C-alpha positions as CSV (number, residue, x, y, z in Angstrom):
1,X,155.1,-39.6,19.4
2,X,151.5,-40.5,18.5
3,X,148.6,-38.2,19.2
4,X,145.8,-40.5,20.1
5,X,142.2,-39.2,20.2
6,X,140.0,-40.6,23.0
7,X,136.4,-41.8,22.4
8,X,134.9,-42.4,25.8
9,X,131.6,-44.4,25.6
10,X,128.8,-44.1,28.1
11,X,125.3,-45.5,27.3
12,X,126.3,-45.7,23.6
13,X,127.3,-42.0,23.4
14,X,130.6,-40.3,23.1
15,X,131.2,-38.4,26.3
16,X,134.0,-36.9,28.5
17,X,134.1,-37.1,32.3
18,X,135.9,-34.8,34.7
19,X,138.2,-36.7,37.0
20,X,136.4,-39.9,36.2
21,X,133.1,-38.9,37.7
22,X,130.2,-40.6,35.9
23,X,127.8,-37.9,37.0
24,X,130.0,-35.1,35.7
25,X,129.9,-36.0,32.0
26,X,129.6,-33.9,28.8
27,X,128.0,-35.6,25.8
28,X,129.9,-34.7,22.6
29,X,128.1,-37.0,20.1
30,X,125.5,-39.8,20.0
31,X,127.3,-41.3,17.0
32,X,130.7,-42.6,18.1
33,X,131.4,-44.1,14.6
34,X,131.0,-40.6,13.0
35,X,133.3,-39.3,15.8
36,X,135.9,-41.9,14.9
37,X,135.6,-40.8,11.2
38,X,136.3,-37.2,12.3
39,X,139.6,-38.1,14.0
40,X,140.7,-40.5,11.2
41,X,140.0,-37.7,8.7
42,X,142.3,-35.5,10.8
43,X,145.1,-38.0,10.3
44,X,145.2,-39.9,13.6
45,X,147.1,-43.1,13.5
46,X,145.6,-44.8,16.5
47,X,142.3,-44.5,18.5
48,X,141.8,-44.8,22.3
49,X,138.3,-46.2,23.2
50,X,137.0,-46.5,26.8
51,X,133.9,-48.4,27.8
52,X,133.0,-46.3,30.8
53,X,130.0,-48.3,31.8
54,X,132.2,-51.4,31.5
55,X,134.8,-50.0,33.8
56,X,132.3,-49.7,36.6
57,X,130.4,-52.9,35.8
58,X,133.5,-55.1,35.3
59,X,132.4,-56.4,31.9
60,X,131.9,-54.9,28.4
61,X,128.8,-52.8,28.0
62,X,129.5,-50.8,24.9
63,X,131.0,-53.6,23.0
64,X,128.8,-53.3,19.9
65,X,129.9,-49.7,19.4
66,X,133.6,-50.7,19.7
67,X,133.0,-53.5,17.1
68,X,131.3,-51.0,14.8
69,X,134.3,-48.6,14.9
70,X,136.8,-51.4,14.4
71,X,134.7,-52.7,11.4
72,X,134.6,-49.2,9.9
73,X,138.4,-48.8,10.1
74,X,140.0,-52.2,9.8
75,X,143.5,-50.8,9.1
76,X,143.5,-48.4,12.1
77,X,145.1,-49.6,15.4
78,X,142.5,-49.3,18.1
79,X,143.1,-49.7,21.8
80,X,140.2,-50.4,24.2
81,X,139.9,-50.2,28.0
82,X,137.1,-50.5,30.5
83,X,135.8,-53.7,32.0
84,X,138.4,-56.1,30.6
85,X,138.7,-58.7,33.3
86,X,138.8,-62.0,31.3
87,X,140.6,-63.8,28.5
88,X,137.3,-64.3,26.8
89,X,136.7,-60.6,26.6
90,X,140.2,-60.0,25.2
91,X,139.7,-62.7,22.6
92,X,136.3,-61.2,21.6
93,X,137.8,-57.7,21.1
94,X,140.8,-59.0,19.1
95,X,138.5,-61.0,16.9
96,X,136.3,-57.9,16.4
97,X,139.4,-56.1,14.9
98,X,140.7,-54.2,17.9
99,X,144.5,-54.2,18.1
100,X,145.2,-53.6,21.8
101,X,143.3,-54.3,25.0
102,X,144.0,-52.2,28.1
103,X,144.0,-54.1,31.4
104,X,143.5,-51.7,34.4
105,X,141.8,-52.8,37.6
106,X,142.6,-56.5,37.1
107,X,146.3,-55.6,36.6
108,X,146.4,-54.0,40.0
109,X,144.4,-56.6,41.8
110,X,145.8,-59.7,40.0
111,X,149.1,-58.9,38.4
112,X,149.5,-62.6,37.4
113,X,146.5,-62.1,35.0
114,X,148.7,-59.7,32.9
115,X,151.5,-62.2,32.7
116,X,149.0,-64.9,31.5
117,X,147.3,-62.6,29.0
118,X,150.6,-61.5,27.5
119,X,151.5,-65.1,26.9
120,X,148.1,-65.9,25.4
121,X,147.9,-62.7,23.3
122,X,151.5,-61.5,22.7
123,X,151.9,-57.9,21.5
124,X,148.2,-57.0,22.2
125,X,148.2,-56.2,25.9
126,X,148.5,-52.6,27.3
127,X,148.4,-52.0,31.1
128,X,146.4,-49.0,32.2
129,X,147.8,-47.3,35.4
130,X,145.6,-44.5,36.7
131,X,147.2,-42.7,39.6
132,X,146.2,-40.2,42.3
133,X,149.2,-38.8,44.1
134,X,151.3,-41.6,42.6
135,X,149.0,-44.4,44.0
136,X,147.0,-46.6,41.6
137,X,143.2,-46.2,41.5
138,X,140.9,-49.0,40.3
139,X,137.2,-49.8,39.6
140,X,136.6,-46.8,37.4
141,X,138.8,-44.7,39.7
142,X,136.3,-45.3,42.6
143,X,139.0,-46.9,44.8
144,X,142.5,-45.7,45.5
145,X,144.9,-48.5,46.4
146,X,148.2,-48.5,48.4
147,X,150.1,-49.6,45.4
148,X,152.7,-47.2,43.8
149,X,152.1,-46.9,40.1
150,X,155.9,-46.9,39.4
151,X,156.4,-50.1,41.3
152,X,153.6,-51.8,39.5
153,X,155.1,-50.8,36.2
154,X,158.4,-52.5,37.1
155,X,156.4,-55.6,38.0
156,X,155.2,-56.0,34.4
157,X,158.6,-55.3,32.8
158,X,159.3,-58.9,31.9
159,X,155.8,-59.8,30.8
160,X,155.9,-58.4,27.3
161,X,153.4,-55.6,27.9
162,X,153.3,-53.5,24.8
163,X,152.9,-50.1,26.6
164,X,151.5,-48.4,29.7
165,X,148.8,-45.9,29.6
166,X,149.5,-43.6,32.5
167,X,146.7,-41.3,33.6
168,X,147.0,-38.6,36.3
169,X,143.4,-38.6,37.6
170,X,143.7,-35.2,39.2
171,X,144.3,-33.7,35.8
172,X,141.9,-35.8,33.7
173,X,139.2,-33.8,31.9
174,X,140.2,-30.6,33.9
175,X,142.0,-28.8,31.0
176,X,144.8,-27.9,33.5
177,X,147.8,-29.3,31.6
178,X,149.5,-32.7,31.6
179,X,151.6,-33.8,34.5
180,X,154.9,-34.1,32.6
181,X,157.0,-34.8,35.7
182,X,154.9,-37.8,36.8
183,X,154.7,-39.1,33.2
184,X,158.5,-38.9,32.9
185,X,159.0,-40.6,36.2
186,X,156.7,-43.4,35.1
187,X,158.6,-43.8,31.8
188,X,161.9,-44.0,33.7
189,X,160.6,-46.5,36.2
190,X,160.6,-49.3,33.6
191,X,161.6,-50.1,30.0
192,X,157.9,-50.2,28.9
193,X,156.9,-47.4,26.6
194,X,154.5,-44.9,28.2
195,X,151.4,-43.3,26.7
196,X,150.5,-40.1,28.6
197,X,146.9,-39.4,29.5
198,X,145.0,-36.8,31.5
199,X,145.0,-33.0,31.3
200,X,146.4,-32.5,27.8
201,X,145.1,-29.1,26.9
202,X,147.0,-27.5,24.0
203,X,150.2,-27.5,22.0
204,X,152.3,-26.5,25.0
205,X,151.5,-29.9,26.6
206,X,152.3,-31.7,23.4
207,X,155.6,-29.9,23.1
208,X,156.5,-30.5,26.8
209,X,155.8,-34.3,26.4
210,X,157.5,-34.5,23.0
211,X,160.6,-32.9,24.5
212,X,160.8,-35.9,26.9
213,X,159.9,-38.5,24.3
214,X,163.4,-40.1,24.4
215,X,162.7,-41.0,28.1
216,X,160.2,-43.5,26.8
217,X,157.0,-41.5,26.1
218,X,155.5,-42.9,22.9
219,X,152.1,-41.3,22.7
220,X,149.6,-38.8,24.2
221,X,145.9,-39.5,24.6
222,X,143.7,-36.4,24.3
223,X,140.0,-36.0,24.8
224,X,138.3,-32.8,26.0
225,X,140.9,-30.6,24.4
226,X,140.2,-31.9,20.8
227,X,136.5,-31.8,21.4
228,X,136.5,-28.3,22.7
229,X,139.0,-27.1,20.1
230,X,142.0,-26.0,22.2
231,X,144.1,-28.7,20.4
232,X,144.1,-29.6,16.7
233,X,144.9,-33.3,16.1
234,X,146.4,-32.8,12.6
235,X,148.6,-29.9,13.8
236,X,149.8,-31.8,16.9
237,X,150.6,-34.9,15.0
238,X,152.4,-33.0,12.3
239,X,154.5,-31.2,14.9
240,X,155.5,-34.5,16.6
241,X,156.4,-36.0,13.3
242,X,158.7,-33.0,12.6
243,X,160.5,-33.5,15.9
244,X,161.1,-37.2,15.1
């Protein structure tokens, strides 16, 4: 299981939100490339970037920062989400050196778009499913749909989606622990590997997820916990490697 540090970008800075609220953000650094260096030095094997402004505006806003991080670490797999709503945007990011693009809102509103993008960019598409009480939220979590996250996961099973990033919105940024039960249910709903996100606070969460890894959980995204020091990236990754 991979421990994947999150770098959330807002107005060019590295921040963390609570429950996705843009006006409840904590700035952790005004140098996202230096922050990427910190996690690379700690031994991370993948980075999770989010263009928060892009998620709300529906188009990339912090693209230059993303490109700068990708250029600084050309060998490191990077996944980017937030405002990815067109093939041109995906092509731009892949050309910039990003390995995976995360389709969120558009995956819910136009599932066919995922099918088309998986054909155009095989092996590079991740679907981001952000759920509140099991229902998918879109548009930077501003809207909650009537669509069940588990049913949508099944819909993408045949498309060649590389993985699903599953976020429990109620837990995100709250340091209250990961929703293991919901993550396992998502992993069991389809054959697509699941990356857990939201609420990961300490080693207990990593151990609880890792114990269920064989259900199809391939990674854990962590943000506030590693910035505030309640989880150590190197320790967590070493522990997961030992279990494997």
